[in-house]
C-alpha positions as CSV (number, residue, x, y, z in Angstrom):
1,M,-9.2,36.5,8.2
2,N,-12.3,36.9,6.5
3,G,-12.6,33.2,5.9
4,V,-13.0,29.6,7.3
5,I,-12.4,26.2,5.8
6,N,-13.3,23.2,7.8
7,C,-11.4,19.9,6.5
8,A,-10.7,18.0,9.4
9,M,-11.4,14.2,10.0
10,V,-10.6,11.4,11.1
11,L,-11.5,7.9,9.2
12,D,-11.5,4.9,11.4
13,D,-12.9,1.5,9.9
14,G,-15.1,-0.7,11.7
15,L,-18.6,-2.5,11.9
16,M,-21.3,-0.7,13.2
17,Q,-21.7,-4.2,15.7
18,L,-17.7,-3.3,16.9
19,E,-18.5,0.1,17.4
20,T,-17.1,1.5,20.7
21,P,-17.7,4.6,22.8
22,E,-14.1,5.6,22.5
23,K,-13.8,5.2,18.5
24,T,-16.9,7.2,17.6
25,H,-15.3,10.0,19.9
26,R,-12.4,10.5,17.7
27,V,-14.2,10.2,14.4
28,F,-16.9,12.6,15.5
29,Q,-14.0,15.2,17.6
30,P,-13.0,17.1,14.3
31,K,-16.5,17.4,12.2
32,V,-19.0,17.5,14.7
33,W,-17.6,19.0,18.3
34,G,-14.2,20.6,16.2
35,T,-17.1,22.6,13.4
36,Q,-18.3,23.7,16.8
37,F,-16.0,25.2,18.3
38,L,-14.3,26.5,14.9
39,F,-17.8,28.4,14.5
40,E,-17.6,30.4,17.8
41,L,-14.3,30.4,18.1
42,T,-13.3,32.2,14.9
43,D,-17.0,34.7,14.9
44,N,-16.8,38.1,14.0
45,P,-17.9,40.4,11.6
46,Q,-15.5,40.6,8.5
47,R,-15.7,36.9,8.9
48,D,-17.8,36.5,5.1
49,F,-17.9,32.1,4.8
50,F,-17.7,29.3,7.0
51,V,-16.6,26.2,4.7
52,M,-16.4,22.3,5.6
53,S,-15.7,19.8,3.8
54,S,-18.2,17.3,4.1
55,S,-18.5,14.1,1.6
56,L,-21.4,12.2,-0.2
57,A,-21.0,9.3,2.4
58,S,-23.5,11.2,4.7
59,T,-25.9,11.2,1.5
60,I,-24.8,7.5,-0.1
61,G,-23.4,5.9,3.1
62,L,-20.0,4.8,3.5
63,Y,-18.9,0.5,4.4
64,A,-17.8,0.5,7.3
65,Q,-18.0,4.0,8.5
66,A,-20.7,4.5,10.3
67,D,-19.7,7.0,12.4
68,Y,-17.7,9.0,9.8
69,C,-20.9,9.2,7.6
70,A,-22.9,10.6,10.8
71,A,-20.2,12.8,11.4
72,N,-20.3,14.9,7.7
73,A,-24.5,14.5,8.4
74,F,-24.0,16.6,10.8
75,Q,-22.2,19.2,8.9
76,D,-24.4,19.1,6.8
77,V,-27.4,20.1,9.2
78,F,-25.4,22.5,10.8
79,A,-24.5,24.1,7.4
80,H,-28.2,24.3,7.4
81,R,-29.0,25.6,10.5
82,M,-26.2,28.0,10.8
83,N,-26.7,29.7,7.5
84,S,-30.2,30.6,8.2
85,Q,-29.3,32.4,11.5
86,S,-25.3,34.2,10.8
87,D,-24.8,36.8,8.8
88,T,-21.8,34.1,7.7
89,F,-22.3,32.4,4.7
90,V,-22.2,28.6,5.8
91,C,-21.9,25.5,3.6
92,S,-21.2,22.1,3.6
93,I,-19.4,20.9,0.1
94,N,-20.6,17.3,0.3
95,W,-17.3,15.7,-1.9
96,G,-17.1,13.1,-4.4
97,I,-13.8,11.0,-4.6
98,W,-10.5,13.1,-5.4
99,S,-8.1,11.4,-7.7
100,E,-4.8,13.1,-6.2
101,A,-6.2,13.9,-2.5
102,G,-9.0,13.5,-0.1
103,A,-10.5,10.3,2.2
104,A,-10.9,7.9,-0.1
105,M,-7.4,8.5,-1.9
106,R,-6.0,7.8,1.4
107,L,-7.9,4.6,2.4
108,L,-7.4,3.0,-0.6
109,M,-3.7,4.4,-2.0
110,D,-2.9,3.1,1.4
111,S,-4.4,-0.4,1.0
112,S,-3.0,-0.5,-2.3
113,I,0.5,0.3,-1.7
114,A,0.4,-2.0,1.9
115,A,-0.6,-4.7,-1.0
116,A,1.6,-3.9,-3.7
117,R,4.9,-6.2,-4.1
118,Q,7.6,-4.9,-6.7
119,T,7.8,-8.1,-8.8
120,W,11.0,-8.5,-10.9
121,V,10.1,-9.6,-14.7
122,N,12.3,-11.4,-16.4
123,H,12.3,-8.6,-20.3
124,P,14.6,-6.5,-21.1
125,L,11.8,-3.7,-21.9
126,F,10.6,-3.9,-18.0
127,E,11.7,-2.8,-14.7
128,Y,8.8,-4.5,-12.3
129,C,5.4,-5.4,-12.2
130,V,3.4,-4.6,-9.0
131,D,-0.3,-6.5,-8.5
132,A,-3.0,-3.6,-8.2
133,G,-5.9,-5.3,-7.4
134,P,-7.3,-8.2,-7.8
135,G,-7.6,-9.5,-11.6
136,R,-5.2,-6.1,-12.0
137,R,-1.9,-5.8,-12.9
138,V,0.8,-3.2,-14.5
139,Y,4.4,-3.3,-15.7
140,H,6.4,-0.5,-15.1
141,A,9.1,0.3,-18.2
142,R,11.8,3.2,-18.7
143,L,12.7,3.1,-22.1
144,S,15.7,5.3,-23.2
145,T,18.1,5.5,-26.0
146,Q,20.8,3.9,-24.0
147,R,19.3,0.6,-23.1
148,H,16.3,-0.2,-25.5
149,W,17.2,-0.9,-29.2
150,I,13.8,-0.3,-30.0
151,V,13.6,3.1,-29.6
152,A,17.5,3.7,-30.6
153,E,16.9,1.7,-33.7
154,H,13.9,3.4,-34.8
155,R,13.5,7.3,-36.0
156,L,11.1,9.7,-36.8
157,R,13.3,12.4,-38.3
158,D,16.0,11.8,-35.7
159,R,13.3,11.2,-32.9
160,P,13.2,8.1,-31.2
161,L,10.2,6.4,-31.7
162,V,8.8,3.4,-29.7
163,P,7.2,1.1,-33.4
164,G,3.8,0.0,-33.3
165,T,4.8,-3.5,-33.1
166,G,6.7,-2.7,-30.3
167,F,3.7,-2.0,-28.9
168,L,2.5,-5.5,-29.2
169,E,5.6,-6.7,-28.1
170,L,5.3,-4.8,-24.7
171,A,1.6,-6.5,-24.6
172,R,2.6,-9.9,-25.5
173,A,5.3,-10.1,-22.9
174,A,3.4,-8.1,-20.1
175,Y,0.3,-10.9,-20.3
176,Q,2.8,-14.4,-21.0
177,D,4.5,-13.1,-17.8
178,W,1.1,-13.3,-15.6
179,Q,-0.6,-16.0,-17.3
180,P,2.4,-18.0,-18.9
181,C,0.9,-20.0,-21.9
182,T,2.8,-21.5,-25.2
183,S,0.2,-19.5,-27.8
184,V,-1.5,-15.9,-27.2
185,E,-3.8,-14.0,-29.5
186,L,-4.1,-10.1,-29.7
187,R,-7.4,-8.7,-30.5
188,G,-8.7,-5.3,-31.4
189,V,-5.0,-3.4,-30.8
190,Y,-5.6,0.6,-31.4
191,F,-2.3,2.5,-31.6
192,L,-4.0,5.8,-30.1
193,E,-0.7,8.4,-29.7
194,P,2.8,8.5,-30.4
195,L,5.3,7.4,-27.8
196,L,8.3,9.4,-28.5
197,V,11.5,9.1,-26.2
198,P,13.4,11.8,-25.4
199,E,17.5,11.3,-26.7
200,S,19.3,12.1,-23.2
201,T,16.9,10.6,-20.6
202,H,14.2,7.9,-20.1
203,K,10.0,7.7,-20.5
204,E,8.1,6.2,-18.0
205,V,5.6,3.7,-19.6
206,R,3.2,1.7,-17.9
207,I,1.1,-1.6,-19.1
208,V,-2.2,-2.2,-17.7
209,L,-3.5,-5.4,-17.8
210,E,-6.7,-6.3,-16.3
211,E,-8.8,-9.3,-16.3
212,R,-12.1,-9.2,-17.8
213,E,-14.6,-12.2,-18.4
214,T,-13.7,-13.5,-21.4
215,A,-10.3,-12.2,-22.3
216,C,-7.6,-9.4,-20.4
217,D,-7.7,-5.4,-21.8
218,F,-3.9,-4.3,-21.5
219,T,-3.9,-0.1,-22.5
220,I,-0.3,1.0,-22.4
221,F,0.5,4.8,-21.5
222,S,3.0,7.1,-21.1
223,L,4.3,10.1,-19.5
224,E,4.8,13.0,-20.7
225,P,6.8,15.0,-17.2
226,E,5.0,18.5,-18.4
227,T,1.5,17.7,-18.7
228,G,0.7,14.1,-17.8
229,W,-0.5,10.7,-18.6
230,Y,-1.3,10.0,-22.2
231,E,-3.0,6.3,-23.7
232,N,-0.9,5.4,-26.5
233,A,-2.5,1.9,-27.3
234,R,-5.5,-1.1,-26.4
235,G,-6.7,-4.0,-27.4
236,N,-7.6,-7.6,-26.4
237,L,-5.0,-10.7,-25.2
238,V,-6.5,-14.3,-24.6
239,T,-4.8,-17.1,-24.3
240,L,-5.2,-19.6,-27.4
241,L,-6.8,-23.2,-26.9
242,P,-5.5,-26.1,-28.3
243,E,-8.2,-26.5,-30.8
244,D,-7.5,-22.9,-32.0
245,N,-3.7,-23.6,-32.1
246,K,-4.0,-26.0,-35.3
247,T,-1.7,-24.1,-37.7
248,I,-1.5,-24.7,-41.8
249,A,2.0,-25.8,-43.5
250,Y,2.5,-23.7,-46.5
251,N,5.1,-24.4,-50.2
252,L,7.0,-21.1,-49.9
253,E,8.2,-21.7,-53.4
254,A,4.5,-22.4,-55.0
255,L,3.8,-19.2,-53.0
256,K,7.1,-17.3,-54.8
257,R,6.0,-18.5,-58.3
258,S,2.7,-17.3,-57.9
259,L,4.2,-13.8,-57.6
260,T,5.3,-11.7,-60.7
261,Q,7.0,-9.2,-60.1
262,E,10.3,-8.8,-57.8
263,R,10.9,-5.7,-56.0
264,P,14.5,-4.9,-55.2
265,R,14.8,-4.4,-51.2
266,E,16.0,-0.7,-50.7
267,M,19.0,0.2,-49.6
268,G,18.4,4.1,-47.6
269,V,21.1,6.4,-47.0
270,A,23.3,7.1,-44.1
271,A,21.9,8.8,-41.2
272,S,23.2,11.7,-39.0
273,I,23.5,9.3,-36.5
274,K,26.1,6.6,-36.6
275,E,24.6,2.5,-37.9
276,L,21.2,4.1,-38.5
277,K,20.1,4.6,-42.4
278,C,17.4,6.9,-43.5
279,F,13.8,5.5,-45.5
280,G,12.5,8.6,-46.2
281,D,11.5,10.4,-42.6
282,V,11.9,7.3,-40.8
283,C,15.0,6.3,-40.0
284,V,16.2,2.4,-39.0
285,G,19.1,0.4,-37.0
286,P,21.0,-2.4,-38.2
287,R,18.4,-4.7,-36.8
288,W,16.3,-3.4,-39.4
289,Y,17.6,-3.1,-42.8
290,K,20.2,-6.1,-42.0
291,S,17.5,-8.1,-42.0
292,M,15.6,-6.9,-45.1
293,S,14.9,-8.7,-48.6
294,N,13.4,-8.4,-51.7
295,I,9.9,-7.9,-51.8
296,F,7.8,-10.1,-54.3
297,V,4.6,-8.9,-55.7
298,G,1.2,-10.2,-57.6
299,Q,-2.3,-9.5,-57.9
300,N,-3.7,-8.5,-54.8
301,Q,-1.1,-10.0,-52.9
302,A,3.4,-9.6,-51.8
303,L,6.0,-11.0,-50.2
304,T,8.9,-10.9,-48.6
305,E,11.6,-12.9,-45.9
306,V,13.0,-11.3,-42.8
307,I,16.6,-12.7,-41.6
308,L,17.5,-11.5,-38.2
309,P,21.7,-11.3,-38.5
310,D,23.5,-13.7,-36.3
311,E,25.1,-11.0,-34.5
312,Y,21.4,-10.3,-33.2
313,K,19.8,-14.0,-32.7
314,K,20.1,-13.4,-28.9
315,D,17.1,-10.9,-28.8
316,L,14.5,-14.1,-29.6
317,E,15.4,-15.0,-26.4
318,H,12.6,-13.0,-24.8
319,Y,11.6,-11.0,-27.4
320,H,8.7,-13.7,-29.1
321,L,7.3,-10.9,-31.2
322,H,10.4,-9.4,-32.1
323,P,9.6,-5.6,-33.0
324,A,12.0,-5.1,-35.7
325,M,11.7,-8.0,-37.9
326,L,7.7,-7.7,-37.4
327,D,7.9,-4.2,-38.6
328,L,9.3,-5.3,-41.9
329,A,7.5,-7.8,-42.1
330,T,4.1,-6.3,-41.8
331,S,5.5,-2.5,-43.1
332,F,6.6,-4.0,-46.4
333,A,3.0,-4.4,-47.1
334,S,2.3,-0.9,-48.1
335,T,3.1,1.4,-51.4
336,P,5.9,3.4,-52.0
337,E,4.1,5.9,-53.2
338,A,2.8,7.1,-50.2
339,F,4.0,7.2,-46.3
340,Y,1.8,4.9,-44.1
341,L,2.0,3.9,-40.6
342,P,0.1,1.4,-38.6
343,F,-3.7,1.7,-37.3
344,S,-4.8,-1.1,-35.6
345,Y,-4.9,-5.0,-36.2
346,K,-8.4,-6.7,-35.8
347,K,-6.2,-9.7,-35.0
348,L,-2.8,-11.1,-34.2
349,R,-2.1,-15.0,-33.5
350,L,1.2,-16.2,-32.2
351,Y,1.3,-19.8,-32.2
352,H,5.0,-20.2,-31.0
353,P,7.9,-17.1,-30.6
354,L,9.0,-15.8,-34.4
355,P,12.3,-17.7,-36.1
356,Q,14.9,-16.3,-37.0
357,Q,14.5,-16.7,-40.5
358,I,10.1,-15.6,-41.1
359,T,8.8,-15.5,-44.2
360,A,5.8,-13.2,-44.8
361,Y,3.0,-13.3,-47.3
362,A,0.4,-10.6,-47.5
363,R,-3.3,-10.4,-49.3
364,Y,-4.8,-7.5,-49.7
365,L,-7.9,-7.0,-48.3
366,D,-8.7,-3.5,-50.6
367,K,-7.2,-4.5,-53.8
368,G,-3.9,-3.0,-52.7
369,Q,-4.9,0.4,-54.5
370,S,-2.4,2.4,-54.2
371,G,-1.9,5.9,-52.7
372,A,-5.4,5.3,-50.9
373,A,-6.3,6.5,-47.6
374,T,-5.8,3.0,-46.1
375,L,-4.8,-0.1,-46.6
376,S,-5.8,-3.3,-45.3
377,V,-4.4,-7.1,-44.6
378,D,-4.1,-10.0,-44.4
379,I,-0.7,-11.8,-43.3
380,L,1.0,-15.0,-42.3
381,L,4.4,-15.5,-40.7
382,L,6.2,-18.7,-41.7
383,D,9.2,-20.4,-40.8
384,S,11.7,-21.8,-42.9
385,T,9.8,-25.3,-43.5
386,G,6.0,-23.5,-44.4
387,A,5.0,-23.8,-40.6
388,T,3.2,-21.4,-39.6
389,C,4.4,-18.9,-37.1
390,A,1.7,-16.1,-36.9
391,S,-1.0,-15.2,-38.5
392,I,-2.5,-11.8,-38.4
393,E,-6.4,-10.6,-39.6
394,G,-7.5,-6.8,-40.6
395,F,-3.9,-5.1,-40.4
396,T,-5.1,-1.9,-41.1
397,L,-2.2,1.5,-41.8
398,K,-3.4,4.8,-42.1
399,K,-2.0,7.3,-45.0
400,V,-0.6,10.0,-42.8
401,T,1.8,12.8,-42.9
402,A,5.0,12.6,-40.6
403,E,3.4,15.4,-38.7
404,V,1.1,13.0,-37.1
405,Y,3.4,12.0,-34.2
406,E,2.7,15.0,-32.1
407,T,0.8,14.1,-29.0
408,S,-2.5,15.7,-29.7
409,S,-5.2,14.1,-26.9
410,S,-5.9,15.1,-23.9
411,P,-4.3,13.6,-20.6
412,V,-5.7,10.5,-18.7
413,A,-5.7,10.1,-14.7
414,P,-2.3,8.0,-14.3
415,P,-2.1,4.5,-14.8
416,D,-1.0,3.6,-11.3
417,L,-3.7,5.1,-9.7
418,H,-6.2,3.1,-7.8
419,P,-9.0,1.6,-10.1
420,E,-11.7,3.5,-7.9
421,L,-9.9,6.7,-7.9
422,R,-9.5,7.0,-12.4
423,Q,-13.0,9.4,-12.2
424,G,-12.4,10.9,-9.5
425,M,-11.9,15.0,-9.1
426,S,-8.2,16.6,-9.8
427,G,-7.2,19.6,-7.6
428,V,-7.4,21.8,-10.2
429,E,-11.3,20.5,-11.1
430,G,-11.4,21.1,-6.9
431,A,-10.7,24.3,-6.5
432,E,-12.8,25.5,-9.8
433,A,-15.7,23.7,-7.9
434,F,-14.6,25.3,-4.6
435,R,-14.7,28.6,-6.2
436,R,-18.1,28.6,-8.3
437,I,-19.7,26.8,-4.5
438,L,-18.7,30.5,-2.7
439,N,-20.5,32.3,-5.5
440,Q,-23.8,30.7,-4.8
441,S,-26.0,30.6,-1.4
442,L,-27.1,26.8,-1.1
443,P,-25.7,25.5,2.2
444,Q,-25.4,21.9,1.0
445,V,-23.8,21.2,-2.6
446,L,-22.7,18.2,-3.3
447,V,-19.9,17.4,-5.9
448,S,-19.7,14.3,-8.1
449,T,-17.7,13.9,-11.0
450,Q,-19.8,10.8,-12.1
451,D,-23.9,10.7,-12.8
452,F,-25.3,11.0,-8.8
453,A,-27.8,8.3,-9.7
454,G,-25.8,6.4,-10.8
455,V,-23.0,6.8,-8.3
456,R,-25.6,6.4,-5.4
457,A,-27.3,2.7,-7.6
458,R,-24.0,1.6,-8.0
459,N,-23.1,2.1,-4.0
460,E,-25.4,0.3,-2.8
461,A,-24.8,-3.1,-4.4
462,K,-20.1,-2.4,-3.5
463,T,-21.6,-1.9,0.1
464,M,-22.5,-5.6,-0.1
465,V,-19.6,-6.4,-1.5
466,R,-17.2,-4.7,0.3
467,F,-18.9,-5.9,3.3
468,K,-18.0,-9.2,3.2
469,E,-14.2,-8.5,2.3
470,S,-13.6,-5.7,5.0
471,A,-16.1,-7.7,7.3
472,L,-14.0,-11.0,7.5
473,P,-10.8,-10.4,9.8
474,E,-13.4,-8.9,12.1
475,L,-15.9,-11.2,12.5
476,R,-12.9,-13.8,12.9
477,E,-11.8,-11.9,15.9
478,F,-15.4,-11.5,16.9
479,T,-16.6,-15.1,16.9
480,A,-13.0,-16.1,18.8
481,A,-13.8,-13.3,21.8
482,Q,-17.4,-14.2,21.5
483,W,-17.2,-17.7,22.0
484,Q,-14.9,-17.6,24.7
485,S,-16.1,-14.4,26.7
486,H,-19.8,-15.7,26.7
487,R,-19.2,-19.3,27.0
488,V,-22.3,-20.8,29.3
489,E,-21.1,-23.3,31.7
490,G,-23.5,-25.7,32.8
491,T,-26.8,-25.0,30.5
492,E,-29.6,-26.5,32.0
493,T,-31.8,-28.9,29.6
494,V,-35.2,-31.0,29.9
495,Q,-33.9,-34.1,28.0
496,G,-38.1,-34.8,27.9
497,S,-37.9,-32.0,25.9
498,F,-36.1,-33.3,23.1
499,E,-37.7,-36.7,23.3
500,S,-41.5,-35.2,23.2
501,Q,-40.6,-33.1,19.6
502,Q,-41.6,-35.6,16.8
503,G,-38.9,-35.9,14.7
504,I,-35.9,-34.8,17.0
505,S,-33.2,-36.7,18.1
506,A,-32.6,-35.7,22.2
507,D,-29.1,-35.5,21.2
508,T,-29.2,-33.1,18.4
509,G,-32.1,-30.7,20.1
510,A,-29.7,-30.5,22.8
511,K,-26.7,-30.0,21.2
512,V,-28.5,-27.1,18.9
513,V,-30.1,-25.1,22.4
514,E,-26.2,-25.9,23.8
515,I,-25.2,-24.1,20.9
516,F,-27.9,-21.3,21.2
517,C,-26.7,-20.6,24.9
518,Q,-22.9,-20.4,24.0
519,V,-23.4,-17.8,21.4
520,L,-25.8,-15.8,22.7
521,G,-24.7,-15.9,26.2
522,V,-28.3,-16.8,27.9
523,K,-29.2,-20.1,30.2
524,N,-32.3,-22.2,30.2
525,I,-33.0,-21.3,26.1
526,G,-35.8,-23.7,25.2
527,L,-36.4,-25.9,22.0
528,E,-39.6,-23.0,21.0
529,D,-37.4,-19.9,22.1
530,D,-36.8,-17.6,18.9
531,F,-33.3,-17.0,17.9
532,F,-33.8,-12.8,16.7
533,E,-36.0,-13.0,19.8
534,L,-33.5,-13.9,22.1
535,N,-31.6,-10.6,20.6
536,G,-29.4,-12.3,18.3
537,D,-27.8,-11.1,15.4
538,S,-26.9,-11.5,12.2
539,L,-23.2,-11.9,13.3
540,Q,-24.0,-14.4,16.2
541,A,-26.3,-16.4,13.2
542,I,-23.1,-16.9,11.3
543,M,-21.6,-18.0,14.1
544,V,-24.5,-20.9,15.2
545,T,-24.5,-21.8,11.4
546,S,-20.7,-22.4,11.4
547,R,-20.7,-24.4,15.3
548,I,-23.4,-26.6,12.9
549,R,-20.8,-27.4,10.8
550,D,-18.1,-27.8,12.9
551,I,-20.4,-30.4,15.1
552,F,-23.0,-32.4,12.7
553,G,-20.9,-31.8,9.6
554,V,-24.0,-30.3,7.7
555,D,-24.1,-27.0,6.0
556,L,-27.0,-24.8,5.9
557,G,-26.7,-21.9,4.7
558,P,-25.5,-18.9,6.4
559,D,-29.1,-17.6,6.4
560,A,-30.7,-20.9,8.1
561,L,-31.2,-18.7,11.2
562,F,-33.8,-17.1,9.1
563,D,-35.4,-19.9,7.9
564,Y,-34.9,-22.1,10.9
565,S,-35.2,-19.3,13.9
566,T,-35.9,-22.2,16.6
567,A,-33.8,-24.5,18.1
568,A,-36.6,-27.2,17.2
569,E,-36.7,-26.1,13.9
570,L,-33.1,-26.3,13.1
571,A,-32.6,-29.5,14.7
572,K,-35.0,-30.7,12.3
573,A,-33.5,-29.7,9.8
574,I,-30.2,-30.8,10.8
575,Q,-32.2,-34.4,10.5
576,T,-34.1,-33.8,7.1
577,Q,-31.6,-31.7,4.9
578,N,-28.4,-34.4,5.4
579,K,-26.1,-31.6,3.5
580,P,-22.9,-33.2,4.6
581,V,-19.1,-31.5,4.7
582,I,-16.6,-32.8,2.3
583,D,-13.8,-30.8,2.7
584,Q,-12.9,-31.1,6.6
585,P,-13.9,-33.7,9.3
586,P,-15.4,-31.4,12.9
587,N,-13.4,-29.6,15.7
588,Q,-10.9,-28.6,13.4
589,S,-8.5,-25.2,13.7
590,Q,-8.6,-22.4,13.8
591,D,-7.6,-21.7,10.2
592,V,-10.3,-24.4,9.1
593,E,-12.9,-22.7,11.0
594,E,-11.8,-19.0,8.9
595,M,-12.3,-20.4,5.6
596,F,-15.8,-21.9,7.2
597,L,-16.8,-18.1,7.9
598,R,-14.8,-17.0,4.3
599,Q,-17.4,-19.3,2.5
600,Q,-20.3,-18.6,4.0
601,V,-19.9,-14.5,3.8
602,Y,-18.2,-14.8,0.3
603,N,-22.0,-17.0,-0.3
604,L,-23.8,-14.2,0.7
605,S,-26.0,-12.4,-2.6
606,D,-26.4,-8.9,-2.3
607,E,-30.1,-9.3,-2.0
608,E,-29.6,-12.3,1.1
609,V,-27.3,-9.7,2.6
610,E,-29.8,-6.7,2.2
611,A,-32.8,-9.6,3.3
612,M,-30.9,-10.5,6.6
613,L,-30.5,-6.9,7.3
614,G,-33.9,-5.6,6.7
615,R,-35.4,-8.8,9.0
616,L,-33.0,-8.1,11.9
617,S,-34.6,-4.0,11.8
C-alpha cells in the first residue's frame, strides 16, 4: 500500500442552536477521529501520500452544517501539521460541488427526488413532467418513429429529424400545460443543434421551463447515449395580455390579387419509405405534402394556403402549433435556388390554436434576395375569414448544406440535474484535478469549477436565504417544545411597578413580562430587565414576537427585540404602534402559529439576519 484516501463523511442537517453532543459525535467520527486513526494505522515507509477529501464548506461555510464545517476544518489543519512532521505527503483537498457525486449532490438530489412528483401531461409528445424546484419544471419526452409522426414523417436523407416547428410545439405545449392560457408568445427562439431520432429505438428529450421575472425560459435537450446531453433549442415564453391579443382581419382575395406570379406546388418524388415523398434531401409524409398548395409571389412578399387533410384533423386537438402546417407556412418563403433551414424566431404570437385551413402571408425583410446567406421574413397566419391566428416577426432562415445536421457542439450538463449542480465538477474533471494535486506539494488545495471569490460572495447571501427556508420546520418544533418545557407557572410580578411606568397599562406590562418569563424560563423578571442580558437568543426573540402577535393582535416585526429589548419598551411599543393583525384572531391553532412563524422568518432580509446574528454575538 503506497497511498491512502479518506473520503469518509457524515452529513446531518441541523441548526447550531439545536446541536447535541450525540449528533456532533456522529459527524466528527469519520473526519476527526477517523482521520487520526487511519493515519496511525497506515503509517509505514511505503506510504507515499495520505489525502483527505475535505470540502469548501470549511472555508466558506455551509448552512445548517456547523459540525460538518468544523470536521472539514480539522482535516485542513491536520494536513498542514502532518505534512510538516511526516515523511508522507499529506494533503487536504477542499472539493467544491460535484455534479455526479459528493455531499452536495447527495443532499440536493435526495431532496429533489423526495419532492419530485411525476405528473401526466395531456399531449402525445410527452410522457410526464416533474416539478424540479421552485419556478422550474422538466417535461420528459421519448420520441420514436413508431409513436410520433413529427419524426416518422420528417426526414433528412432518410434520417428521422425533429423539424424546427416541432421544437416550437414542444415549448408551447409545455408552457400552456404549466401556465394555462389562451394566447402565448415565443421570443428569441434559436435552433442550436439537430435532433435526429434513431430508426429502431427512441430518443430521450427534455423540455426545461424556468420562471424569470418577466418571462419563462425554455431549453430543449436531447440525449446521445454514447456522448451525453446536447442543447437543441432555447427561447422565452410569455402569456399574452388582453391588450396584446388584439388582431386585424385581412381581405384574403385582395392579398392574393396583389401578388403577380403563381408558382405551382412541388409534387416531390416517391421515397424509399412508404408514403413519404422527397423534396431534395428532405423527405416528408402526407401531413406535409397533402397539405401543400400553390405559392403566390410578388415584390418582397409571398402567400400560400395550407390545408390539413380531414384524415389528420384530429391532430389539432393537441397540436395547437401543428408542426407540419407551421413548417409549410414558414418554409415556403425560402427561394428554390438554395437549401435553407430555420435559424431563429424573433417573436411568434399564437392568438389561438391553428385551424385546419390557414393562409400564410410573408413579407421579406431583406428583399428576398435569391441565394442570400440568410433570409428574414415576417409572416401572418390567417384563418379562412382573414382573421389572424398567429403572427411571426423576424423569422430567419440560413442557407446551409445537409451536412450541418450533424451534432457539432459539446455535451452539456444533464437537464434533470438539480440547478445548483449544473456547474459542478464531473467525475472525469475530478480525476484530472486529483492527479494534478498529487503532483504538487501544498498541504491544502481548494478546487472549484467557478470563480472562488464569486462563490464565496454568493454563499453569504444564499446561506441566509436557505437558513430561513430550512429553519422553519425546526423553529416550529423547537418553539412548541420550548413552550411546554420552559413554561413558568405562578410568575411573580408587582402590579404597582407597571402602573408607575408612564404610558404603560398594568395589563399590557404584566402580559409582556409573563411572555418573557415563559420563553426564557426565568421567574421574577422586571420591566427594565434586558431580554438579551437574560441570555435570550434569536429563536426566543421570534417566539416572543409571535406570542405578542397572538395575545395583542399587534405585529411588531421579527426584530422588535433589538429595538425594544425590555418589557417596558415592548409594552409601550405595543400601545403606540398599534399594527392590527387582519388575518386571524388571537389563540389560533397550531397551523396559524406556523403561518405566523413562516411570515416572520420569510420577511427577514439578509441584512436583518446578519444584523441580528451580529448583535447576538
